C-alpha positions, 0 to 999 in steps of 0.5 A, spaced: 256 385 943 254 392 946 258 392 952 265 392 954 266 386 959 273 389 962 269 395 964 265 391 969 268 388 976 267 381 974 268 377 968 262 373 969 259 376 962 265 375 958 265 368 961 258 366 959 259 369 952 265 365 951 262 358 954 256 360 949 261 361 943 265 354 945 258 350 945 256 353 938 263 351 935 262 344 938 256 343 935 258 346 928 264 341 928 260 335 930 
């Protein structure tokens, strides 16, 4: 990740990355 989510006013970028991470984990365990 090339940016710092905490530096931006909103958590949307971090939330997007987190949700994508969760999706990859779910597919991996399936």
